[in-house]
C-alpha positions as CSV (number, residue, x, y, z in Angstrom):
1,M,-107.5,-52.2,-26.9
2,D,-107.4,-56.0,-26.6
3,L,-107.1,-57.6,-30.0
4,T,-108.0,-61.0,-28.6
5,K,-111.5,-59.6,-28.0
6,H,-111.8,-57.6,-31.2
7,P,-114.7,-58.9,-33.4
8,A,-112.4,-59.0,-36.5
9,F,-110.3,-61.7,-34.8
10,A,-113.2,-63.7,-33.3
11,E,-112.4,-66.8,-35.5
12,V,-108.6,-66.7,-35.1
13,D,-106.7,-69.2,-33.0
14,K,-106.7,-68.0,-29.4
15,N,-103.1,-69.1,-28.9
16,F,-102.0,-67.0,-31.9
17,M,-104.0,-64.0,-30.7
18,S,-102.4,-64.2,-27.2
19,T,-98.9,-64.3,-28.8
20,L,-99.8,-61.5,-31.1
21,Q,-101.2,-59.3,-28.3
22,S,-98.1,-59.8,-26.1
23,T,-95.8,-59.2,-29.0
24,I,-97.4,-56.0,-29.9
25,N,-97.5,-54.9,-26.3
26,S,-93.7,-55.1,-26.2
27,L,-93.1,-52.8,-29.3
28,S,-93.0,-49.5,-27.4
29,S,-89.5,-50.3,-26.1
30,K,-88.1,-51.5,-29.4
31,S,-86.0,-49.7,-32.1
32,D,-87.4,-49.2,-35.6
33,I,-85.5,-52.1,-36.9
34,E,-86.8,-54.4,-34.1
35,V,-90.4,-53.2,-34.8
36,I,-90.0,-54.1,-38.4
37,G,-88.5,-57.5,-37.5
38,T,-91.3,-58.1,-35.1
39,L,-94.0,-57.3,-37.7
40,M,-92.3,-59.7,-40.1
41,A,-92.2,-62.4,-37.5
42,I,-96.0,-61.9,-36.9
43,S,-96.6,-62.2,-40.6
44,N,-94.5,-65.3,-40.9
45,E,-96.3,-66.9,-37.9
46,A,-99.7,-66.1,-39.3
47,K,-98.7,-67.8,-42.6
48,K,-97.5,-70.9,-40.8
49,R,-100.9,-71.2,-39.1
50,N,-102.7,-70.4,-42.4
51,I,-104.2,-67.2,-40.9
52,N,-105.0,-64.7,-43.6
53,F,-105.5,-61.1,-42.4
54,T,-108.8,-59.7,-43.7
55,P,-109.1,-56.0,-44.4
56,D,-111.0,-55.6,-41.0
57,M,-108.2,-57.5,-39.2
58,Q,-105.6,-55.3,-40.9
59,A,-107.4,-52.1,-40.0
60,A,-107.7,-53.2,-36.3
61,L,-104.1,-54.3,-36.1
62,L,-102.8,-51.1,-37.6
63,S,-105.0,-49.0,-35.3
64,Y,-103.7,-50.9,-32.3
65,L,-100.1,-50.6,-33.5
66,K,-100.4,-46.9,-33.7
67,T,-101.4,-46.8,-30.0
68,R,-98.4,-48.9,-29.0
69,I,-95.8,-46.9,-30.9
70,P,-94.3,-43.9,-29.1
71,A,-96.0,-40.6,-30.1
72,N,-92.8,-39.2,-31.7
73,K,-92.7,-42.2,-34.1
74,R,-96.4,-42.3,-35.1
75,S,-96.1,-39.9,-38.0
76,Q,-93.3,-42.0,-39.5
77,F,-95.5,-45.2,-39.0
78,E,-98.5,-43.6,-40.7
79,A,-96.3,-42.4,-43.6
80,L,-94.9,-45.9,-44.0
81,I,-98.4,-47.4,-44.0
82,T,-99.7,-44.9,-46.5
83,M,-96.8,-45.6,-48.8
84,L,-97.2,-49.4,-48.5
85,T,-101.0,-49.3,-49.1
86,S,-100.7,-47.0,-52.0
87,Q,-98.3,-49.4,-53.7
88,M,-100.6,-52.3,-53.2
89,S,-103.6,-50.6,-54.9
């Protein structure tokens, strides 16, 4: 999947999307702590650029992240996302 071509991100700054894509592509070799730090950095960069992630953008991003995370860590990732989204509702 290429987030830069995903319809949910059509109106987002192309430079940000390029950075986002390459950052996410590098996650598979990172530790859990590094992944969390990377996600926080993405969030901070989006805030700096006044980019608000819509529900469609969030769903696409999470779906893509699942494919980039090693298979043995996906269940942990999904559990974390479920926990976080249940706390927000």
